[in-house]
PDB file with SEQRES, HELIX, SHEET and CRYST1 records, atoms N, CA, C and O in Angstrom:
SEQRES   1 A   50  MET VAL GLU THR ILE LEU GLU THR TRP THR ILE VAL LEU          
SEQRES   2 A   50  VAL ILE LEU ALA ALA VAL LEU ILE MET THR ILE LEU THR          
SEQRES   3 A   50  PHE LEU LEU PRO ALA VAL VAL LEU LEU LEU ARG MET ARG          
SEQRES   4 A   50  SER LEU SER GLN ILE SER LEU ASP GLY THR VAL                  
HELIX    1 AA1 VAL A    2  THR A   49  1                                  48    
CRYST1    1.000    1.000    1.000  90.00  90.00  90.00 P 1           1          
ATOM      1  N   MET A   1       0.839  -1.203  -0.011  1.00  0.00           N  
ATOM      2  CA  MET A   1       0.009  -0.016  -0.008  1.00  0.00           C  
ATOM      3  C   MET A   1       0.872   1.255  -0.005  1.00  0.00           C  
ATOM      4  O   MET A   1       0.643   2.182  -0.781  1.00  0.00           O  
ATOM      5  N   VAL A   2       1.861   1.270   0.882  1.00  0.00           N  
ATOM      6  CA  VAL A   2       2.708   2.445   0.970  1.00  0.00           C  
ATOM      7  C   VAL A   2       3.415   2.698  -0.367  1.00  0.00           C  
ATOM      8  O   VAL A   2       3.492   3.836  -0.831  1.00  0.00           O  
ATOM      9  N   GLU A   3       3.923   1.639  -0.972  1.00  0.00           N  
ATOM     10  CA  GLU A   3       4.669   1.824  -2.215  1.00  0.00           C  
ATOM     11  C   GLU A   3       3.742   2.386  -3.300  1.00  0.00           C  
ATOM     12  O   GLU A   3       4.135   3.293  -4.034  1.00  0.00           O  
ATOM     13  N   THR A   4       2.514   1.856  -3.408  1.00  0.00           N  
ATOM     14  CA  THR A   4       1.591   2.336  -4.414  1.00  0.00           C  
ATOM     15  C   THR A   4       1.268   3.813  -4.164  1.00  0.00           C  
ATOM     16  O   THR A   4       1.203   4.615  -5.096  1.00  0.00           O  
ATOM     17  N   ILE A   5       1.072   4.147  -2.914  1.00  0.00           N  
ATOM     18  CA  ILE A   5       0.719   5.525  -2.567  1.00  0.00           C  
ATOM     19  C   ILE A   5       1.893   6.465  -2.953  1.00  0.00           C  
ATOM     20  O   ILE A   5       1.676   7.546  -3.500  1.00  0.00           O  
ATOM     21  N   LEU A   6       3.132   6.030  -2.659  1.00  0.00           N  
ATOM     22  CA  LEU A   6       4.276   6.823  -3.020  1.00  0.00           C  
ATOM     23  C   LEU A   6       4.377   6.974  -4.529  1.00  0.00           C  
ATOM     24  O   LEU A   6       4.658   8.066  -5.021  1.00  0.00           O  
ATOM     25  N   GLU A   7       4.154   5.898  -5.269  1.00  0.00           N  
ATOM     26  CA  GLU A   7       4.202   5.956  -6.736  1.00  0.00           C  
ATOM     27  C   GLU A   7       3.196   6.925  -7.273  1.00  0.00           C  
ATOM     28  O   GLU A   7       3.507   7.740  -8.142  1.00  0.00           O  
ATOM     29  N   THR A   8       1.967   6.842  -6.756  1.00  0.00           N  
ATOM     30  CA  THR A   8       0.939   7.772  -7.233  1.00  0.00           C  
ATOM     31  C   THR A   8       1.315   9.249  -6.920  1.00  0.00           C  
ATOM     32  O   THR A   8       1.117  10.155  -7.730  1.00  0.00           O  
ATOM     33  N   TRP A   9       1.861   9.429  -5.712  1.00  0.00           N  
ATOM     34  CA  TRP A   9       2.274  10.823  -5.335  1.00  0.00           C  
ATOM     35  C   TRP A   9       3.401  11.318  -6.232  1.00  0.00           C  
ATOM     36  O   TRP A   9       3.418  12.477  -6.645  1.00  0.00           O  
ATOM     37  N   THR A  10       4.344  10.422  -6.527  1.00  0.00           N  
ATOM     38  CA  THR A  10       5.416  10.860  -7.407  1.00  0.00           C  
ATOM     39  C   THR A  10       4.902  11.247  -8.763  1.00  0.00           C  
ATOM     40  O   THR A  10       5.340  12.236  -9.351  1.00  0.00           O  
ATOM     41  N   ILE A  11       3.929  10.431  -9.282  1.00  0.00           N  
ATOM     42  CA  ILE A  11       3.401  10.747 -10.596  1.00  0.00           C  
ATOM     43  C   ILE A  11       2.653  12.070 -10.565  1.00  0.00           C  
ATOM     44  O   ILE A  11       2.772  12.877 -11.486  1.00  0.00           O  
ATOM     45  N   VAL A  12       1.887  12.291  -9.512  1.00  0.00           N  
ATOM     46  CA  VAL A  12       1.132  13.546  -9.311  1.00  0.00           C  
ATOM     47  C   VAL A  12       2.127  14.711  -9.236  1.00  0.00           C  
ATOM     48  O   VAL A  12       1.902  15.747  -9.862  1.00  0.00           O  
ATOM     49  N   LEU A  13       3.174  14.566  -8.513  1.00  0.00           N  
ATOM     50  CA  LEU A  13       4.159  15.622  -8.362  1.00  0.00           C  
ATOM     51  C   LEU A  13       4.830  15.911  -9.663  1.00  0.00           C  
ATOM     52  O   LEU A  13       5.074  17.074  -9.982  1.00  0.00           O  
ATOM     53  N   VAL A  14       5.142  14.881 -10.439  1.00  0.00           N  
ATOM     54  CA  VAL A  14       5.781  15.072 -11.743  1.00  0.00           C  
ATOM     55  C   VAL A  14       4.823  15.842 -12.688  1.00  0.00           C  
ATOM     56  O   VAL A  14       5.229  16.756 -13.406  1.00  0.00           O  
ATOM     57  N   ILE A  15       3.540  15.433 -12.655  1.00  0.00           N  
ATOM     58  CA  ILE A  15       2.583  16.132 -13.539  1.00  0.00           C  
ATOM     59  C   ILE A  15       2.451  17.585 -13.127  1.00  0.00           C  
ATOM     60  O   ILE A  15       2.408  18.472 -13.980  1.00  0.00           O  
ATOM     61  N   LEU A  16       2.382  17.846 -11.772  1.00  0.00           N  
ATOM     62  CA  LEU A  16       2.259  19.212 -11.315  1.00  0.00           C  
ATOM     63  C   LEU A  16       3.492  20.016 -11.675  1.00  0.00           C  
ATOM     64  O   LEU A  16       3.374  21.176 -12.070  1.00  0.00           O  
ATOM     65  N   ALA A  17       4.654  19.435 -11.550  1.00  0.00           N  
ATOM     66  CA  ALA A  17       5.882  20.161 -11.908  1.00  0.00           C  
ATOM     67  C   ALA A  17       5.878  20.481 -13.406  1.00  0.00           C  
ATOM     68  O   ALA A  17       6.263  21.581 -13.803  1.00  0.00           O  
ATOM     69  N   ALA A  18       5.448  19.533 -14.232  1.00  0.00           N  
ATOM     70  CA  ALA A  18       5.395  19.816 -15.659  1.00  0.00           C  
ATOM     71  C   ALA A  18       4.428  20.956 -15.979  1.00  0.00           C  
ATOM     72  O   ALA A  18       4.714  21.841 -16.785  1.00  0.00           O  
ATOM     73  N   VAL A  19       3.289  20.897 -15.325  1.00  0.00           N  
ATOM     74  CA  VAL A  19       2.310  21.981 -15.547  1.00  0.00           C  
ATOM     75  C   VAL A  19       2.841  23.302 -15.095  1.00  0.00           C  
ATOM     76  O   VAL A  19       2.658  24.304 -15.787  1.00  0.00           O  
ATOM     77  N   LEU A  20       3.496  23.347 -13.954  1.00  0.00           N  
ATOM     78  CA  LEU A  20       4.047  24.587 -13.452  1.00  0.00           C  
ATOM     79  C   LEU A  20       5.105  25.111 -14.428  1.00  0.00           C  
ATOM     80  O   LEU A  20       5.120  26.302 -14.738  1.00  0.00           O  
ATOM     81  N   ILE A  21       5.984  24.238 -14.913  1.00  0.00           N  
ATOM     82  CA  ILE A  21       7.029  24.673 -15.847  1.00  0.00           C  
ATOM     83  C   ILE A  21       6.399  25.210 -17.116  1.00  0.00           C  
ATOM     84  O   ILE A  21       6.836  26.239 -17.632  1.00  0.00           O  
ATOM     85  N   MET A  22       5.380  24.536 -17.631  1.00  0.00           N  
ATOM     86  CA  MET A  22       4.712  25.001 -18.850  1.00  0.00           C  
ATOM     87  C   MET A  22       4.105  26.369 -18.623  1.00  0.00           C  
ATOM     88  O   MET A  22       4.288  27.273 -19.438  1.00  0.00           O  
ATOM     89  N   THR A  23       3.379  26.533 -17.517  1.00  0.00           N  
ATOM     90  CA  THR A  23       2.717  27.811 -17.244  1.00  0.00           C  
ATOM     91  C   THR A  23       3.770  28.918 -17.066  1.00  0.00           C  
ATOM     92  O   THR A  23       3.602  30.020 -17.588  1.00  0.00           O  
ATOM     93  N   ILE A  24       4.839  28.629 -16.341  1.00  0.00           N  
ATOM     94  CA  ILE A  24       5.935  29.607 -16.146  1.00  0.00           C  
ATOM     95  C   ILE A  24       6.504  30.029 -17.462  1.00  0.00           C  
ATOM     96  O   ILE A  24       6.699  31.220 -17.704  1.00  0.00           O  
ATOM     97  N   LEU A  25       6.790  29.028 -18.363  1.00  0.00           N  
ATOM     98  CA  LEU A  25       7.348  29.344 -19.681  1.00  0.00           C  
ATOM     99  C   LEU A  25       6.367  30.160 -20.486  1.00  0.00           C  
ATOM    100  O   LEU A  25       6.756  31.151 -21.104  1.00  0.00           O  
ATOM    101  N   THR A  26       5.106  29.775 -20.499  1.00  0.00           N  
ATOM    102  CA  THR A  26       4.124  30.475 -21.349  1.00  0.00           C  
ATOM    103  C   THR A  26       3.902  31.898 -20.843  1.00  0.00           C  
ATOM    104  O   THR A  26       3.642  32.793 -21.647  1.00  0.00           O  
ATOM    105  N   PHE A  27       3.997  32.130 -19.542  1.00  0.00           N  
ATOM    106  CA  PHE A  27       3.734  33.454 -19.024  1.00  0.00           C  
ATOM    107  C   PHE A  27       4.995  34.322 -18.919  1.00  0.00           C  
ATOM    108  O   PHE A  27       4.956  35.528 -19.164  1.00  0.00           O  
ATOM    109  N   LEU A  28       6.126  33.676 -18.547  1.00  0.00           N  
ATOM    110  CA  LEU A  28       7.336  34.465 -18.311  1.00  0.00           C  
ATOM    111  C   LEU A  28       8.038  34.869 -19.584  1.00  0.00           C  
ATOM    112  O   LEU A  28       8.519  35.997 -19.704  1.00  0.00           O  
ATOM    113  N   LEU A  29       8.104  33.926 -20.567  1.00  0.00           N  
ATOM    114  CA  LEU A  29       8.827  34.215 -21.806  1.00  0.00           C  
ATOM    115  C   LEU A  29       8.247  35.440 -22.476  1.00  0.00           C  
ATOM    116  O   LEU A  29       9.015  36.350 -22.785  1.00  0.00           O  
ATOM    117  N   PRO A  30       6.926  35.537 -22.729  1.00  0.00           N  
ATOM    118  CA  PRO A  30       6.376  36.735 -23.386  1.00  0.00           C  
ATOM    119  C   PRO A  30       6.592  37.964 -22.482  1.00  0.00           C  
ATOM    120  O   PRO A  30       6.829  39.057 -22.995  1.00  0.00           O  
ATOM    121  N   ALA A  31       6.518  37.815 -21.203  1.00  0.00           N  
ATOM    122  CA  ALA A  31       6.743  38.962 -20.287  1.00  0.00           C  
ATOM    123  C   ALA A  31       8.169  39.479 -20.429  1.00  0.00           C  
ATOM    124  O   ALA A  31       8.402  40.685 -20.512  1.00  0.00           O  
ATOM    125  N   VAL A  32       9.114  38.550 -20.457  1.00  0.00           N  
ATOM    126  CA  VAL A  32      10.518  38.971 -20.629  1.00  0.00           C  
ATOM    127  C   VAL A  32      10.727  39.636 -21.948  1.00  0.00           C  
ATOM    128  O   VAL A  32      11.406  40.660 -22.028  1.00  0.00           O  
ATOM    129  N   VAL A  33      10.152  39.069 -23.006  1.00  0.00           N  
ATOM    130  CA  VAL A  33      10.304  39.674 -24.381  1.00  0.00           C  
ATOM    131  C   VAL A  33       9.686  41.063 -24.361  1.00  0.00           C  
ATOM    132  O   VAL A  33      10.273  42.000 -24.902  1.00  0.00           O  
ATOM    133  N   LEU A  34       8.493  41.223 -23.738  1.00  0.00           N  
ATOM    134  CA  LEU A  34       7.868  42.549 -23.713  1.00  0.00           C  
ATOM    135  C   LEU A  34       8.742  43.517 -22.909  1.00  0.00           C  
ATOM    136  O   LEU A  34       8.926  44.663 -23.318  1.00  0.00           O  
ATOM    137  N   LEU A  35       9.274  43.076 -21.789  1.00  0.00           N  
ATOM    138  CA  LEU A  35      10.146  43.976 -20.989  1.00  0.00           C  
ATOM    139  C   LEU A  35      11.367  44.412 -21.799  1.00  0.00           C  
ATOM    140  O   LEU A  35      11.732  45.588 -21.784  1.00  0.00           O  
ATOM    141  N   LEU A  36      12.007  43.460 -22.517  1.00  0.00           N  
ATOM    142  CA  LEU A  36      13.177  43.754 -23.303  1.00  0.00           C  
ATOM    143  C   LEU A  36      12.777  44.782 -24.407  1.00  0.00           C  
ATOM    144  O   LEU A  36      13.509  45.741 -24.652  1.00  0.00           O  
ATOM    145  N   ARG A  37      11.641  44.575 -25.049  1.00  0.00           N  
ATOM    146  CA  ARG A  37      11.170  45.499 -26.079  1.00  0.00           C  
ATOM    147  C   ARG A  37      10.897  46.860 -25.489  1.00  0.00           C  
ATOM    148  O   ARG A  37      11.254  47.875 -26.086  1.00  0.00           O  
ATOM    149  N   MET A  38      10.263  46.904 -24.314  1.00  0.00           N  
ATOM    150  CA  MET A  38       9.946  48.190 -23.658  1.00  0.00           C  
ATOM    151  C   MET A  38      11.275  48.910 -23.329  1.00  0.00           C  
ATOM    152  O   MET A  38      11.389  50.119 -23.531  1.00  0.00           O  
ATOM    153  N   ARG A  39      12.265  48.173 -22.828  1.00  0.00           N  
ATOM    154  CA  ARG A  39      13.553  48.804 -22.530  1.00  0.00           C  
ATOM    155  C   ARG A  39      14.174  49.363 -23.793  1.00  0.00           C  
ATOM    156  O   ARG A  39      14.624  50.509 -23.810  1.00  0.00           O  
ATOM    157  N   SER A  40      14.204  48.564 -24.853  1.00  0.00           N  
ATOM    158  CA  SER A  40      14.845  49.069 -26.082  1.00  0.00           C  
ATOM    159  C   SER A  40      14.102  50.266 -26.570  1.00  0.00           C  
ATOM    160  O   SER A  40      14.729  51.245 -26.974  1.00  0.00           O  
ATOM    161  N   LEU A  41      12.757  50.238 -26.554  1.00  0.00           N  
ATOM    162  CA  LEU A  41      11.949  51.354 -27.026  1.00  0.00           C  
ATOM    163  C   LEU A  41      12.206  52.604 -26.172  1.00  0.00           C  
ATOM    164  O   LEU A  41      12.363  53.706 -26.696  1.00  0.00           O  
ATOM    165  N   SER A  42      12.244  52.411 -24.867  1.00  0.00           N  
ATOM    166  CA  SER A  42      12.496  53.552 -23.982  1.00  0.00           C  
ATOM    167  C   SER A  42      13.876  54.145 -24.211  1.00  0.00           C  
ATOM    168  O   SER A  42      14.050  55.362 -24.162  1.00  0.00           O  
ATOM    169  N   GLN A  43      14.872  53.270 -24.464  1.00  0.00           N  
ATOM    170  CA  GLN A  43      16.218  53.748 -24.752  1.00  0.00           C  
ATOM    171  C   GLN A  43      16.208  54.520 -26.073  1.00  0.00           C  
ATOM    172  O   GLN A  43      16.830  55.578 -26.165  1.00  0.00           O  
ATOM    173  N   ILE A  44      15.548  54.036 -27.046  1.00  0.00           N  
ATOM    174  CA  ILE A  44      15.476  54.701 -28.353  1.00  0.00           C  
ATOM    175  C   ILE A  44      14.789  56.053 -28.174  1.00  0.00           C  
ATOM    176  O   ILE A  44      15.263  57.061 -28.698  1.00  0.00           O  
ATOM    177  N   SER A  45      13.670  56.083 -27.434  1.00  0.00           N  
ATOM    178  CA  SER A  45      12.919  57.347 -27.250  1.00  0.00           C  
ATOM    179  C   SER A  45      13.771  58.309 -26.457  1.00  0.00           C  
ATOM    180  O   SER A  45      13.781  59.501 -26.761  1.00  0.00           O  
ATOM    181  N   LEU A  46      14.499  57.831 -25.434  1.00  0.00           N  
ATOM    182  CA  LEU A  46      15.383  58.727 -24.675  1.00  0.00           C  
ATOM    183  C   LEU A  46      16.451  59.274 -25.572  1.00  0.00           C  
ATOM    184  O   LEU A  46      16.699  60.480 -25.553  1.00  0.00           O  
ATOM    185  N   ASP A  47      17.096  58.447 -26.357  1.00  0.00           N  
ATOM    186  CA  ASP A  47      18.124  58.881 -27.265  1.00  0.00           C  
ATOM    187  C   ASP A  47      17.554  59.879 -28.260  1.00  0.00           C  
ATOM    188  O   ASP A  47      18.228  60.847 -28.612  1.00  0.00           O  
ATOM    189  N   GLY A  48      16.325  59.665 -28.720  1.00  0.00           N  
ATOM    190  CA  GLY A  48      15.698  60.561 -29.675  1.00  0.00           C  
ATOM    191  C   GLY A  48      15.475  61.938 -29.049  1.00  0.00           C  
ATOM    192  O   GLY A  48      15.745  62.963 -29.676  1.00  0.00           O  
ATOM    193  N   THR A  49      14.968  61.956 -27.772  1.00  0.00           N  
ATOM    194  CA  THR A  49      14.728  63.222 -27.124  1.00  0.00           C  
ATOM    195  C   THR A  49      16.024  63.958 -26.844  1.00  0.00           C  
ATOM    196  O   THR A  49      16.105  65.179 -26.986  1.00  0.00           O  
ATOM    197  N   VAL A  50      17.047  63.196 -26.442  1.00  0.00           N  
ATOM    198  CA  VAL A  50      18.378  63.868 -26.150  1.00  0.00           C  
ATOM    199  C   VAL A  50      19.012  64.167 -27.468  1.00  0.00           C  
ATOM    200  O   VAL A  50      20.112  64.718 -27.513  1.00  0.00           O  
TER     201      VAL A  50                                                      
END                                                                             
């Protein structure tokens, strides 16, 4: 019983970890890209004003 419970828990943890990684990638990657674009745009606008 204990072994089966541990196996099920490990499977559940692996699935949760995969879901978390996928959500982090799907949400963080676009956010990082947007931040980089905003920085580059702000730098360009600052250079333009100066």
